[in-house]
Backbone atoms as SQL, in Angstrom:
CREATE TABLE atoms (id INTEGER PRIMARY KEY, chain TEXT, resi INTEGER, resn TEXT, atom TEXT, x REAL, y REAL, z REAL);
INSERT INTO atoms VALUES
  (1, 'A', 1, 'MET', 'N', 124.351, 16.889, 79.019),
  (2, 'A', 1, 'MET', 'CA', 123.640, 15.842, 78.676),
  (3, 'A', 1, 'MET', 'C', 123.859, 15.946, 76.955),
  (4, 'A', 2, 'THR', 'N', 123.288, 14.942, 75.992),
  (5, 'A', 2, 'THR', 'CA', 123.408, 15.270, 74.776),
  (6, 'A', 2, 'THR', 'C', 122.350, 14.528, 74.151),
  (7, 'A', 3, 'THR', 'N', 122.087, 14.733, 72.770),
  (8, 'A', 3, 'THR', 'CA', 120.806, 13.928, 72.339),
  (9, 'A', 3, 'THR', 'C', 121.372, 13.360, 71.171),
  (10, 'A', 4, 'ARG', 'N', 121.426, 12.301, 70.813),
  (11, 'A', 4, 'ARG', 'CA', 121.547, 11.667, 69.420),
  (12, 'A', 4, 'ARG', 'C', 120.492, 10.854, 68.823),
  (13, 'A', 5, 'ILE', 'N', 120.860, 11.596, 67.420),
  (14, 'A', 5, 'ILE', 'CA', 119.756, 11.119, 66.739),
  (15, 'A', 5, 'ILE', 'C', 120.740, 10.976, 65.304),
  (16, 'A', 6, 'ASP', 'N', 120.258, 9.440, 64.666),
  (17, 'A', 6, 'ASP', 'CA', 120.900, 8.896, 63.397),
  (18, 'A', 6, 'ASP', 'C', 122.506, 9.245, 63.406),
  (19, 'A', 7, 'GLY', 'N', 123.113, 9.072, 64.403),
  (20, 'A', 7, 'GLY', 'CA', 124.413, 9.431, 64.902),
  (21, 'A', 7, 'GLY', 'C', 125.011, 10.704, 64.481),
  (22, 'A', 8, 'ASN', 'N', 123.947, 11.779, 64.858),
  (23, 'A', 8, 'ASN', 'CA', 124.106, 13.337, 64.653),
  (24, 'A', 8, 'ASN', 'C', 124.459, 13.777, 66.402),
  (25, 'A', 9, 'GLN', 'N', 125.364, 14.497, 66.651),
  (26, 'A', 9, 'GLN', 'CA', 125.415, 15.021, 68.085),
  (27, 'A', 9, 'GLN', 'C', 124.656, 16.134, 67.967),
  (28, 'A', 10, 'GLY', 'N', 123.620, 16.063, 68.650),
  (29, 'A', 10, 'GLY', 'CA', 122.495, 17.007, 69.317),
  (30, 'A', 10, 'GLY', 'C', 122.832, 18.243, 70.306),
  (31, 'A', 11, 'THR', 'N', 122.260, 19.243, 69.931),
  (32, 'A', 11, 'THR', 'CA', 122.608, 20.543, 70.963),
  (33, 'A', 11, 'THR', 'C', 122.418, 19.890, 72.842),
  (34, 'A', 12, 'PRO', 'N', 123.269, 19.978, 73.629),
  (35, 'A', 12, 'PRO', 'CA', 122.816, 19.735, 75.066),
  (36, 'A', 12, 'PRO', 'C', 121.730, 20.354, 75.245),
  (37, 'A', 13, 'LEU', 'N', 120.639, 19.222, 76.114),
  (38, 'A', 13, 'LEU', 'CA', 119.424, 20.021, 76.707),
  (39, 'A', 13, 'LEU', 'C', 119.932, 20.755, 78.120),
  (40, 'A', 14, 'PRO', 'N', 119.028, 21.761, 78.416),
  (41, 'A', 14, 'PRO', 'CA', 119.187, 22.359, 80.114),
  (42, 'A', 14, 'PRO', 'C', 118.716, 21.193, 80.998),
  (43, 'A', 15, 'THR', 'N', 119.411, 20.953, 82.211),
  (44, 'A', 15, 'THR', 'CA', 118.618, 20.492, 83.211),
  (45, 'A', 15, 'THR', 'C', 117.594, 20.908, 83.857),
  (46, 'A', 16, 'GLN', 'N', 117.838, 22.028, 83.710),
  (47, 'A', 16, 'GLN', 'CA', 116.561, 22.999, 84.663),
  (48, 'A', 16, 'GLN', 'C', 116.233, 24.150, 83.579),
  (49, 'A', 17, 'ILE', 'N', 114.976, 24.234, 83.591),
  (50, 'A', 17, 'ILE', 'CA', 114.416, 25.639, 83.129),
  (51, 'A', 17, 'ILE', 'C', 113.916, 26.813, 83.735),
  (52, 'A', 18, 'ASP', 'N', 114.586, 27.595, 83.812),
  (53, 'A', 18, 'ASP', 'CA', 114.169, 28.772, 84.752),
  (54, 'A', 18, 'ASP', 'C', 112.833, 29.739, 83.868),
  (55, 'A', 19, 'ARG', 'N', 111.985, 29.567, 84.638),
  (56, 'A', 19, 'ARG', 'CA', 110.667, 30.083, 83.684),
  (57, 'A', 19, 'ARG', 'C', 110.413, 31.702, 84.435),
  (58, 'A', 20, 'SER', 'N', 111.114, 31.914, 85.345),
  (59, 'A', 20, 'SER', 'CA', 110.432, 33.223, 86.105),
  (60, 'A', 20, 'SER', 'C', 110.826, 34.259, 85.353),
  (61, 'A', 21, 'GLU', 'N', 112.271, 34.456, 85.018),
  (62, 'A', 21, 'GLU', 'CA', 112.718, 35.649, 84.050),
  (63, 'A', 21, 'GLU', 'C', 112.240, 36.806, 84.617),
  (64, 'A', 22, 'PRO', 'N', 112.706, 37.230, 85.894),
  (65, 'A', 22, 'PRO', 'CA', 111.752, 38.465, 86.350),
  (66, 'A', 22, 'PRO', 'C', 111.942, 40.101, 85.674),
  (67, 'A', 23, 'GLY', 'N', 112.859, 39.995, 84.905),
  (68, 'A', 23, 'GLY', 'CA', 113.189, 41.218, 84.218),
  (69, 'A', 23, 'GLY', 'C', 112.214, 41.073, 82.827),
  (70, 'A', 24, 'ARG', 'N', 112.201, 40.269, 82.474),
  (71, 'A', 24, 'ARG', 'CA', 111.032, 39.946, 81.199),
  (72, 'A', 24, 'ARG', 'C', 109.442, 40.321, 81.818),
  (73, 'A', 25, 'ALA', 'N', 109.207, 39.844, 83.041),
  (74, 'A', 25, 'ALA', 'CA', 107.897, 39.545, 83.610),
  (75, 'A', 25, 'ALA', 'C', 107.507, 41.310, 83.758),
  (76, 'A', 26, 'ASN', 'N', 108.587, 41.801, 84.409),
  (77, 'A', 26, 'ASN', 'CA', 108.498, 43.041, 84.593),
  (78, 'A', 26, 'ASN', 'C', 108.440, 44.069, 83.462),
  (79, 'A', 27, 'GLU', 'N', 108.578, 43.751, 82.374),
  (80, 'A', 27, 'GLU', 'CA', 108.751, 44.528, 81.027),
  (81, 'A', 27, 'GLU', 'C', 107.514, 44.178, 80.419),
  (82, 'A', 28, 'ARG', 'N', 107.142, 43.447, 80.484),
  (83, 'A', 28, 'ARG', 'CA', 105.956, 42.463, 80.158),
  (84, 'A', 28, 'ARG', 'C', 104.984, 43.315, 80.493),
  (85, 'A', 29, 'ALA', 'N', 104.896, 43.636, 82.107),
  (86, 'A', 29, 'ALA', 'CA', 103.799, 44.158, 82.930),
  (87, 'A', 29, 'ALA', 'C', 103.617, 45.773, 82.399),
  (88, 'A', 30, 'GLN', 'N', 104.493, 45.839, 82.030),
  (89, 'A', 30, 'GLN', 'CA', 104.908, 47.532, 81.686),
  (90, 'A', 30, 'GLN', 'C', 104.048, 47.780, 80.474),
  (91, 'A', 31, 'ASN', 'N', 104.471, 46.698, 79.482),
  (92, 'A', 31, 'ASN', 'CA', 104.263, 46.688, 77.863),
  (93, 'A', 31, 'ASN', 'C', 102.450, 46.557, 78.267),
  (94, 'A', 32, 'GLN', 'N', 101.805, 45.863, 78.972),
  (95, 'A', 32, 'GLN', 'CA', 100.681, 45.745, 79.062),
  (96, 'A', 32, 'GLN', 'C', 99.831, 46.952, 79.755),
  (97, 'A', 33, 'ALA', 'N', 100.692, 47.568, 80.508),
  (98, 'A', 33, 'ALA', 'CA', 99.657, 49.157, 81.133),
  (99, 'A', 33, 'ALA', 'C', 99.887, 49.719, 80.047),
  (100, 'A', 34, 'LYS', 'N', 100.856, 50.165, 79.236),
  (101, 'A', 34, 'LYS', 'CA', 100.809, 51.077, 78.244),
  (102, 'A', 34, 'LYS', 'C', 99.852, 50.678, 77.421),
  (103, 'A', 35, 'ALA', 'N', 99.501, 49.529, 76.640),
  (104, 'A', 35, 'ALA', 'CA', 98.819, 49.504, 75.883),
  (105, 'A', 35, 'ALA', 'C', 97.496, 49.206, 76.237),
  (106, 'A', 36, 'ALA', 'N', 97.202, 49.159, 77.802),
  (107, 'A', 36, 'ALA', 'CA', 95.688, 49.575, 78.513),
  (108, 'A', 36, 'ALA', 'C', 95.659, 51.131, 78.433),
  (109, 'A', 37, 'LYS', 'N', 96.360, 51.667, 78.463),
  (110, 'A', 37, 'LYS', 'CA', 96.255, 53.022, 78.608),
  (111, 'A', 37, 'LYS', 'C', 95.838, 53.807, 77.202),
  (112, 'A', 38, 'ALA', 'N', 96.393, 52.549, 76.043),
  (113, 'A', 38, 'ALA', 'CA', 96.017, 53.403, 74.967),
  (114, 'A', 38, 'ALA', 'C', 95.029, 53.020, 74.038),
  (115, 'A', 39, 'ASP', 'N', 94.641, 51.739, 74.723),
  (116, 'A', 39, 'ASP', 'CA', 93.307, 50.846, 73.968),
  (117, 'A', 39, 'ASP', 'C', 92.178, 51.830, 74.475),
  (118, 'A', 40, 'ARG', 'N', 91.314, 51.980, 73.211),
  (119, 'A', 40, 'ARG', 'CA', 90.018, 52.490, 73.361),
  (120, 'A', 40, 'ARG', 'C', 89.253, 51.954, 72.503),
  (121, 'A', 41, 'VAL', 'N', 87.578, 51.980, 72.823),
  (122, 'A', 41, 'VAL', 'CA', 86.724, 51.834, 72.336),
  (123, 'A', 41, 'VAL', 'C', 85.864, 52.665, 71.857),
  (124, 'A', 42, 'GLU', 'N', 85.149, 52.598, 70.684),
  (125, 'A', 42, 'GLU', 'CA', 84.209, 53.390, 69.932),
  (126, 'A', 42, 'GLU', 'C', 82.855, 52.746, 69.452),
  (127, 'A', 43, 'VAL', 'N', 81.686, 53.097, 70.532),
  (128, 'A', 43, 'VAL', 'CA', 80.423, 52.164, 69.901),
  (129, 'A', 43, 'VAL', 'C', 79.912, 53.297, 68.863),
  (130, 'A', 44, 'SER', 'N', 79.574, 52.369, 67.686),
  (131, 'A', 44, 'SER', 'CA', 78.724, 53.413, 66.672),
  (132, 'A', 44, 'SER', 'C', 77.344, 53.659, 67.202),
  (133, 'A', 45, 'PRO', 'N', 76.659, 54.463, 66.547),
  (134, 'A', 45, 'PRO', 'CA', 75.137, 54.983, 67.131),
  (135, 'A', 45, 'PRO', 'C', 74.369, 53.764, 66.628),
  (136, 'A', 46, 'ASP', 'N', 74.625, 52.873, 65.631),
  (137, 'A', 46, 'ASP', 'CA', 73.816, 51.685, 65.523),
  (138, 'A', 46, 'ASP', 'C', 73.912, 50.571, 66.762),
  (139, 'A', 47, 'ALA', 'N', 75.233, 50.377, 67.038),
  (140, 'A', 47, 'ALA', 'CA', 75.499, 49.608, 67.994),
  (141, 'A', 47, 'ALA', 'C', 74.426, 50.308, 69.356),
  (142, 'A', 48, 'ALA', 'N', 74.684, 51.490, 69.589),
  (143, 'A', 48, 'ALA', 'CA', 74.500, 51.883, 71.110),
  (144, 'A', 48, 'ALA', 'C', 72.734, 52.173, 70.609),
  (145, 'A', 49, 'LEU', 'N', 71.932, 52.098, 69.650),
  (146, 'A', 49, 'LEU', 'CA', 70.625, 51.928, 69.711),
  (147, 'A', 49, 'LEU', 'C', 70.283, 50.280, 69.672),
  (148, 'A', 50, 'LEU', 'N', 71.177, 49.616, 69.480),
  (149, 'A', 50, 'LEU', 'CA', 70.728, 48.196, 69.630),
  (150, 'A', 50, 'LEU', 'C', 70.977, 47.877, 70.860),
  (151, 'A', 51, 'ASN', 'N', 71.812, 48.203, 71.649),
  (152, 'A', 51, 'ASN', 'CA', 71.905, 48.033, 72.928),
  (153, 'A', 51, 'ASN', 'C', 70.610, 48.414, 74.171),
  (154, 'A', 52, 'SER', 'N', 70.565, 49.895, 73.801),
  (155, 'A', 52, 'SER', 'CA', 69.015, 50.371, 74.142),
  (156, 'A', 52, 'SER', 'C', 67.757, 49.538, 74.109),
  (157, 'A', 53, 'ALA', 'N', 67.750, 48.940, 72.863),
  (158, 'A', 53, 'ALA', 'CA', 66.687, 48.046, 72.395),
  (159, 'A', 53, 'ALA', 'C', 66.900, 46.799, 73.176),
  (160, 'A', 54, 'VAL', 'N', 67.883, 46.081, 73.068),
  (161, 'A', 54, 'VAL', 'CA', 68.043, 45.053, 73.951),
  (162, 'A', 54, 'VAL', 'C', 67.865, 45.241, 75.589),
  (163, 'A', 55, 'GLN', 'N', 67.902, 46.338, 75.844),
  (164, 'A', 55, 'GLN', 'CA', 67.361, 46.844, 77.592),
  (165, 'A', 55, 'GLN', 'C', 66.383, 46.791, 77.258),
  (166, 'A', 56, 'ALA', 'N', 65.655, 47.369, 76.594),
  (167, 'A', 56, 'ALA', 'CA', 64.239, 47.313, 76.806),
  (168, 'A', 56, 'ALA', 'C', 63.377, 46.338, 76.921),
  (169, 'A', 57, 'VAL', 'N', 63.937, 45.140, 75.832),
  (170, 'A', 57, 'VAL', 'CA', 63.293, 43.807, 75.914),
  (171, 'A', 57, 'VAL', 'C', 63.692, 43.178, 77.390),
  (172, 'A', 58, 'HIS', 'N', 64.490, 43.489, 77.798),
  (173, 'A', 58, 'HIS', 'CA', 64.845, 42.576, 79.153),
  (174, 'A', 58, 'HIS', 'C', 64.122, 43.183, 80.333),
  (175, 'A', 59, 'GLU', 'N', 63.900, 44.735, 80.390),
  (176, 'A', 59, 'GLU', 'CA', 62.960, 45.065, 81.127),
  (177, 'A', 59, 'GLU', 'C', 61.631, 44.850, 81.014),
  (178, 'A', 60, 'THR', 'N', 61.013, 44.908, 79.902),
  (179, 'A', 60, 'THR', 'CA', 59.765, 44.505, 79.386),
  (180, 'A', 60, 'THR', 'C', 58.920, 43.211, 80.063),
  (181, 'A', 61, 'PRO', 'N', 57.874, 43.094, 80.903),
  (182, 'A', 61, 'PRO', 'CA', 57.700, 41.531, 81.306),
  (183, 'A', 61, 'PRO', 'C', 57.711, 40.698, 80.114),
  (184, 'A', 62, 'ALA', 'N', 57.210, 39.569, 80.303),
  (185, 'A', 62, 'ALA', 'CA', 57.237, 38.539, 79.179),
  (186, 'A', 62, 'ALA', 'C', 55.726, 38.537, 79.007),
  (187, 'A', 63, 'VAL', 'N', 54.896, 38.572, 80.366),
  (188, 'A', 63, 'VAL', 'CA', 53.231, 38.346, 80.068),
  (189, 'A', 63, 'VAL', 'C', 52.790, 39.749, 80.270),
  (190, 'A', 64, 'ARG', 'N', 51.830, 40.448, 79.480),
  (191, 'A', 64, 'ARG', 'CA', 51.343, 41.534, 79.372),
  (192, 'A', 64, 'ARG', 'C', 49.846, 41.562, 80.116),
  (193, 'A', 65, 'SER', 'N', 50.072, 41.717, 81.245),
  (194, 'A', 65, 'SER', 'CA', 48.826, 41.283, 81.981),
  (195, 'A', 65, 'SER', 'C', 47.504, 41.873, 81.587),
  (196, 'A', 66, 'ASP', 'N', 47.878, 43.289, 81.378),
  (197, 'A', 66, 'ASP', 'CA', 46.872, 44.043, 80.563),
  (198, 'A', 66, 'ASP', 'C', 46.200, 43.360, 79.319),
  (199, 'A', 67, 'LYS', 'N', 46.592, 43.195, 78.688),
  (200, 'A', 67, 'LYS', 'CA', 46.118, 42.482, 77.179),
  (201, 'A', 67, 'LYS', 'C', 45.494, 40.784, 77.709),
  (202, 'A', 68, 'VAL', 'N', 46.115, 40.088, 78.369),
  (203, 'A', 68, 'VAL', 'CA', 45.392, 39.047, 78.777),
  (204, 'A', 68, 'VAL', 'C', 44.198, 39.075, 79.481),
  (205, 'A', 69, 'GLU', 'N', 44.082, 40.337, 80.671),
  (206, 'A', 69, 'GLU', 'CA', 43.141, 40.474, 80.950),
  (207, 'A', 69, 'GLU', 'C', 41.740, 41.121, 80.307),
  (208, 'A', 70, 'ALA', 'N', 42.234, 41.941, 79.455),
  (209, 'A', 70, 'ALA', 'CA', 41.252, 42.503, 77.791),
  (210, 'A', 70, 'ALA', 'C', 40.961, 41.245, 76.991),
  (211, 'A', 71, 'ALA', 'N', 41.807, 40.380, 76.850),
  (212, 'A', 71, 'ALA', 'CA', 41.748, 38.795, 76.324),
  (213, 'A', 71, 'ALA', 'C', 40.353, 38.152, 76.795),
  (214, 'A', 72, 'ARG', 'N', 40.759, 37.831, 78.362),
  (215, 'A', 72, 'ARG', 'CA', 39.769, 37.312, 79.002),
  (216, 'A', 72, 'ARG', 'C', 38.439, 37.905, 79.231),
  (217, 'A', 73, 'LYS', 'N', 38.286, 39.361, 79.072),
  (218, 'A', 73, 'LYS', 'CA', 37.021, 39.980, 78.923),
  (219, 'A', 73, 'LYS', 'C', 36.416, 39.899, 78.014),
  (220, 'A', 74, 'ALA', 'N', 36.934, 40.056, 76.867),
  (221, 'A', 74, 'ALA', 'CA', 36.031, 39.726, 75.541),
  (222, 'A', 74, 'ALA', 'C', 35.757, 38.395, 75.280),
  (223, 'A', 75, 'LEU', 'N', 36.759, 37.535, 75.851),
  (224, 'A', 75, 'LEU', 'CA', 36.440, 35.747, 75.710),
  (225, 'A', 75, 'LEU', 'C', 35.059, 36.077, 76.747),
  (226, 'A', 76, 'ALA', 'N', 34.879, 36.487, 77.746),
  (227, 'A', 76, 'ALA', 'CA', 33.616, 36.191, 78.671),
  (228, 'A', 76, 'ALA', 'C', 32.515, 37.085, 78.019),
  (229, 'A', 77, 'ASP', 'N', 32.600, 37.961, 77.190),
  (230, 'A', 77, 'ASP', 'CA', 31.502, 38.623, 76.808),
  (231, 'A', 77, 'ASP', 'C', 31.057, 38.247, 75.550),
  (232, 'A', 78, 'GLY', 'N', 31.770, 37.328, 75.003),
  (233, 'A', 78, 'GLY', 'CA', 31.588, 36.628, 73.656),
  (234, 'A', 78, 'GLY', 'C', 32.013, 37.663, 72.619),
  (235, 'A', 79, 'THR', 'N', 32.890, 38.839, 72.450),
  (236, 'A', 79, 'THR', 'CA', 33.219, 39.414, 71.473),
  (237, 'A', 79, 'THR', 'C', 34.528, 38.903, 70.995),
  (238, 'A', 80, 'LEU', 'N', 35.098, 38.097, 71.543),
  (239, 'A', 80, 'LEU', 'CA', 36.491, 37.565, 70.891),
  (240, 'A', 80, 'LEU', 'C', 36.274, 36.837, 70.240),
  (241, 'A', 81, 'GLY', 'N', 36.696, 36.978, 68.998),
  (242, 'A', 81, 'GLY', 'CA', 36.568, 36.005, 67.733),
  (243, 'A', 81, 'GLY', 'C', 35.091, 36.318, 67.231),
  (244, 'A', 82, 'ALA', 'N', 34.231, 37.242, 67.253),
  (245, 'A', 82, 'ALA', 'CA', 33.278, 36.960, 67.083),
  (246, 'A', 82, 'ALA', 'C', 33.067, 37.552, 65.332),
  (247, 'A', 83, 'ASP', 'N', 34.154, 37.889, 64.733),
  (248, 'A', 83, 'ASP', 'CA', 33.793, 38.675, 63.346),
  (249, 'A', 83, 'ASP', 'C', 35.120, 37.812, 62.927),
  (250, 'A', 84, 'ALA', 'N', 34.877, 36.292, 62.648),
  (251, 'A', 84, 'ALA', 'CA', 36.469, 35.847, 61.803),
  (252, 'A', 84, 'ALA', 'C', 36.368, 36.444, 60.470),
  (253, 'A', 85, 'GLY', 'N', 35.697, 37.111, 59.834),
  (254, 'A', 85, 'GLY', 'CA', 36.192, 37.577, 58.532),
  (255, 'A', 85, 'GLY', 'C', 37.339, 38.875, 58.972),
  (256, 'A', 86, 'LYS', 'N', 36.709, 39.720, 59.698),
  (257, 'A', 86, 'LYS', 'CA', 37.304, 40.829, 59.990),
  (258, 'A', 86, 'LYS', 'C', 39.032, 40.187, 60.293),
  (259, 'A', 87, 'LEU', 'N', 38.945, 39.195, 61.605),
  (260, 'A', 87, 'LEU', 'CA', 40.235, 38.501, 61.999),
  (261, 'A', 87, 'LEU', 'C', 41.042, 38.104, 60.989),
  (262, 'A', 88, 'ALA', 'N', 40.514, 37.477, 59.817),
  (263, 'A', 88, 'ALA', 'CA', 41.239, 37.026, 58.637),
  (264, 'A', 88, 'ALA', 'C', 41.557, 38.178, 58.033),
  (265, 'A', 89, 'ASP', 'N', 41.070, 39.065, 57.392),
  (266, 'A', 89, 'ASP', 'CA', 41.508, 40.398, 57.002),
  (267, 'A', 89, 'ASP', 'C', 42.766, 40.914, 57.737),
  (268, 'A', 90, 'ALA', 'N', 42.974, 40.831, 58.944),
  (269, 'A', 90, 'ALA', 'CA', 43.755, 41.349, 59.786),
  (270, 'A', 90, 'ALA', 'C', 44.980, 40.569, 59.704),
  (271, 'A', 91, 'LEU', 'N', 44.660, 39.354, 59.881),
  (272, 'A', 91, 'LEU', 'CA', 45.751, 38.519, 59.397),
  (273, 'A', 91, 'LEU', 'C', 46.466, 38.320, 58.239),
  (274, 'A', 92, 'ILE', 'N', 45.834, 38.528, 57.388),
  (275, 'A', 92, 'ILE', 'CA', 46.289, 38.660, 55.913),
  (276, 'A', 92, 'ILE', 'C', 47.153, 40.155, 55.569),
  (277, 'A', 93, 'ASP', 'N', 46.215, 40.999, 56.255),
  (278, 'A', 93, 'ASP', 'CA', 46.875, 42.336, 55.935),
  (279, 'A', 93, 'ASP', 'C', 48.711, 42.369, 56.689),
  (280, 'A', 94, 'HIS', 'N', 48.387, 41.883, 57.952),
  (281, 'A', 94, 'HIS', 'CA', 49.815, 41.670, 58.828),
  (282, 'A', 94, 'HIS', 'C', 50.787, 40.721, 58.142),
  (283, 'A', 95, 'MET', 'N', 50.796, 39.761, 57.539),
  (284, 'A', 95, 'MET', 'CA', 51.431, 38.804, 56.614),
  (285, 'A', 95, 'MET', 'C', 51.745, 39.553, 55.532),
  (286, 'A', 96, 'MET', 'N', 51.270, 40.496, 55.105),
  (287, 'A', 96, 'MET', 'CA', 51.498, 40.956, 53.423),
  (288, 'A', 96, 'MET', 'C', 52.233, 42.178, 53.823),
  (289, 'A', 97, 'ASP', 'N', 52.062, 43.153, 55.187),
  (290, 'A', 97, 'ASP', 'CA', 53.084, 43.997, 55.463),
  (291, 'A', 97, 'ASP', 'C', 54.491, 43.255, 55.957),
  (292, 'A', 98, 'ASP', 'N', 54.544, 42.305, 56.628),
  (293, 'A', 98, 'ASP', 'CA', 55.783, 41.401, 57.018),
  (294, 'A', 98, 'ASP', 'C', 56.606, 41.276, 55.880),
  (295, 'A', 99, 'LYS', 'N', 56.091, 41.174, 54.678),
  (296, 'A', 99, 'LYS', 'CA', 56.730, 40.596, 53.269),
  (297, 'A', 99, 'LYS', 'C', 57.691, 41.650, 52.684),
  (298, 'A', 100, 'LYS', 'N', 56.973, 42.761, 53.209),
  (299, 'A', 100, 'LYS', 'CA', 57.290, 44.135, 51.922),
  (300, 'A', 100, 'LYS', 'C', 58.973, 44.506, 52.852);
């Protein structure tokens, strides 16, 4: 079978394509096996530290029940938020430390 475009004789098209190519597939598998043996990954100390930090975050509970209980007790005792000036100073100090 041939193809014609603008009067030019094209190259014949194959009637069936053999995609199996067992020799090339075996060669490809061997090359991949060699590459797998040669590949390696090195993790920097910074990446290892980051990984351990992420693991620690995932292991930490989302709610610290001890802090919640302490806040409930302080609220019941009337000591939570009793000194607004001290709270304001602590907030300002915290915000200033974050900007440094």
